[in-house]
C-alpha positions in Angstrom: 0.0 0.0 0.0 1.3 3.5 -0.9 0.6 6.4 1.5 1.0 9.8 -0.2 1.0 13.1 1.6 0.9 16.3 -0.3 1.2 19.8 1.0 1.3 23.3 -0.4 2.6 26.3 1.6 2.7 29.8 0.1 2.7 28.4 -3.4 5.4 25.8 -2.9 4.4 22.2 -3.2 5.9 19.0 -1.7 5.0 15.4 -1.5 6.0 12.5 0.8 5.3 8.9 -0.1 5.9 5.7 1.9 5.1 2.1 1.2 3.7 -0.1 4.0 2.9 -3.8 4.1 -0.7 -4.5 5.4 -1.7 -7.9 6.7 0.4 -11.0 7.2 4.0 -11.5 6.5 5.0 -10.0 3.1 6.1 -12.2 0.3 9.8 -12.7 -0.3 9.9 -10.3 -3.2 7.8 -7.7 -1.4 10.2 -7.9 1.5 13.1 -7.1 -0.9 11.3 -4.3 -2.7 10.3 -2.1 0.2 13.7 -1.5 1.7 15.3 -1.0 -1.7 12.7 1.6 -2.8 13.2 3.3 0.6 17.0 3.4 1.2 18.9 1.6 -1.6 17.8 3.4 -4.8 16.9 6.7 -3.1 20.3 6.7 -1.3 22.1 6.0 -4.5 20.4 8.9 -6.2 21.1 11.2 -3.3 24.9 10.8 -3.6 24.8 13.0 -6.7 23.1 15.9 -5.1 25.6 18.8 -5.9 24.9 21.8 -8.1 26.1 21.2 -11.7 25.3 17.4 -11.6 23.1 16.4 -14.6 19.6 15.3 -13.5 20.1 12.0 -15.4 23.0 11.2 -13.1 20.7 10.7 -10.2 18.6 8.3 -12.2 21.8 6.3 -13.2 22.9 6.1 -9.6 19.4 4.8 -8.4 19.5 2.2 -11.2 23.0 1.2 -10.2 21.9 0.7 -6.6 19.0 -1.4 -7.8 21.2 -3.4 -10.1 23.4 -4.4 -7.1 20.3 -5.8 -5.5 19.2 -7.6 -8.7 16.1 -5.3 -9.0 17.0 -2.7 -11.7 14.6 -4.1 -14.2 11.7 -3.1 -11.8 12.4 0.6 -11.9 10.2 1.3 -15.0 9.8 5.1 -14.5 12.0 8.0 -13.7 13.8 8.3 -10.3 12.2 11.7 -9.5 11.4 15.2 -10.6 11.5 18.9 -9.7 8.9 19.9 -7.2 7.8 23.4 -6.3 4.9 25.3 -7.7 2.5 23.7 -8.5 3.6 20.1 -8.1 5.7 18.3 -10.7 8.1 20.4 -12.8 11.6 20.2 -14.3 14.1 18.8 -14.0 13.0 15.2 -14.9 15.3 12.9 -12.9 15.2 10.4 -15.7 17.7 9.0 -18.2 17.3 11.7 -20.8 17.4 14.9 -18.8 20.8 16.5 -18.7 19.6 19.6 -16.9 22.3 20.6 -14.3 21.0 20.8 -10.8 21.2 24.3 -9.3 21.3 25.6 -5.8 17.8 26.4 -4.8 16.0 23.8 -6.9 13.6 21.6 -5.0 13.5 18.0 -6.2 11.6 14.9 -5.2 13.6 11.6 -5.3 11.2 8.7 -5.6 12.5 5.7 -7.4 9.4 3.4 -7.5 10.0 -0.2 -8.2 7.2 -2.5 -9.5 7.3 -6.2 -9.7 4.6 -7.9 -11.8 2.4 -10.0 -9.6 4.1 -9.0 -6.3 3.4 -5.3 -6.1 5.8 -2.4 -5.7 7.4 0.1 -3.4 7.7 3.9 -3.6 9.4 6.1 -1.1 9.5 9.8 -2.0 11.2 12.6 -0.2 11.8 16.3 -1.2 15.1 18.1 -1.0 16.5 21.5 -1.7 19.8 21.6 -3.6 22.2 23.8 -1.8 25.6 25.1 -2.7 27.1 22.9 0.0 27.2 19.1 -0.2 24.2 18.5 2.1 20.5 18.1 1.8 17.8 20.2 3.3 14.5 18.4 3.8 
């Protein structure tokens, strides 16, 4: 089950998504998907968070983290997107967007993995790109 929270404050938009397992013990594949969607791929994408980094590099990093876990084929969409006013905007954190990240950009990193027949996992957080190598949530 995906839980999505969305908020807008003074014209700026953000979203927060989490995947939770409801019911009995999750299947083996579901137990693999949830933590990877949460920490693995999202963390891999987060390593490239400095100004000047092409947006597509975050997608490549997320896919690399998933590849290490044998799950890369299940990331069928982009890793994330710009987020501000109103909602989804550039840059597209996907394979084809070479837009360089800039200080002040707000992005959502949300690599969702989907396994046919087993479900999926999505874990989205919003970040502000700063001139320093750190995140602001």
